C-alpha positions in Angstrom: -11.5 -105.7 -25.2 -8.5 -106.0 -27.5 -7.0 -103.0 -29.3 -7.1 -103.1 -33.1 -3.8 -102.1 -34.6 -3.7 -100.5 -38.1 -1.5 -98.4 -40.2 -2.4 -94.8 -40.8 -3.3 -95.4 -44.5 -5.6 -98.3 -43.6 -7.2 -96.2 -40.9 -7.8 -93.4 -43.2 -9.1 -95.6 -46.0 -11.5 -97.6 -43.7 -12.4 -94.7 -41.4 -16.2 -95.4 -41.5 -15.5 -99.0 -40.3 -13.4 -97.8 -37.4 -15.9 -95.2 -36.4 -18.5 -97.9 -35.8 -16.0 -100.3 -34.1 -16.5 -101.2 -30.4 -12.7 -101.7 -29.7 -10.1 -99.0 -29.5 -7.8 -98.6 -32.5 -4.1 -98.0 -32.3 -3.0 -96.0 -35.4 0.6 -96.8 -36.4 3.1 -95.2 -38.7 6.3 -97.0 -39.5 5.6 -99.5 -36.7 5.2 -96.7 -34.1 1.9 -95.9 -32.5 1.0 -92.3 -33.3 -2.4 -92.2 -31.8 -5.5 -94.0 -30.5 -9.0 -93.8 -31.7 -11.4 -94.7 -28.9 -15.0 -95.1 -30.1 -17.7 -94.0 -27.7 -21.1 -95.7 -27.5 -24.2 -93.7 -28.2 -25.3 -91.9 -25.1 -28.7 -92.7 -23.6 -31.2 -90.0 -22.9 -30.3 -90.2 -19.1 -26.6 -89.7 -19.8 -27.3 -86.7 -22.0 -29.5 -85.3 -19.3 -26.8 -85.7 -16.7 -24.2 -84.0 -18.9 -26.6 -81.1 -19.4 -27.2 -80.8 -15.7 -23.4 -80.9 -15.1 -22.9 -78.1 -17.7 -25.6 -76.0 -16.0 -24.0 -76.6 -12.6 -20.6 -75.6 -13.9 -22.1 -72.4 -15.5 -23.7 -71.5 -12.2 -20.5 -72.1 -10.2 -18.5 -69.9 -12.6 -21.1 -67.1 -12.3 -21.2 -67.4 -8.5 -17.4 -67.1 -8.3 -17.2 -64.5 -11.0 -14.9 -66.5 -13.2 -14.9 -66.0 -16.9 -14.9 -69.1 -19.1 -11.9 -67.7 -21.1 -10.0 -67.3 -17.8 -10.8 -70.9 -16.9 -9.7 -72.2 -20.3 -6.4 -70.2 -20.1 -5.7 -71.6 -16.6 -6.4 -75.1 -17.9 -3.9 -74.6 -20.8 -1.2 -73.3 -18.4 -1.8 -76.3 -16.1 -1.5 -78.7 -19.0 1.6 -77.0 -20.2 3.2 -77.2 -16.7 2.2 -80.9 -16.4 4.1 -81.5 -19.7 7.2 -79.9 -18.3 6.7 -76.5 -19.9 6.7 -77.7 -23.5 4.6 -75.5 -25.7 2.4 -76.3 -28.6 4.3 -77.9 -31.5 7.2 -79.1 -29.3 7.6 -82.8 -29.1 9.0 -85.0 -26.4 12.2 -86.6 -27.8 12.5 -90.3 -27.1 
């Protein structure tokens, strides 16, 4: 599946078209890719059911280990920040 490449203005103007696309869209500004839009297919009833079951299992595991959701979210944020080399929000990786 080939990636569609569009400028940010075109992406914004034709957003509805890209929302229904089957291919990923690389959004560019001044020739540089600034992001990707990856459309997802509609979930089947079975997939939605599996996601709900996974959510219930996670909720039960958190309760069993007495872990608060907020603590888990904060730990995840710290882990991502460390993986990025300690850069915080709003800091960019110079190229």
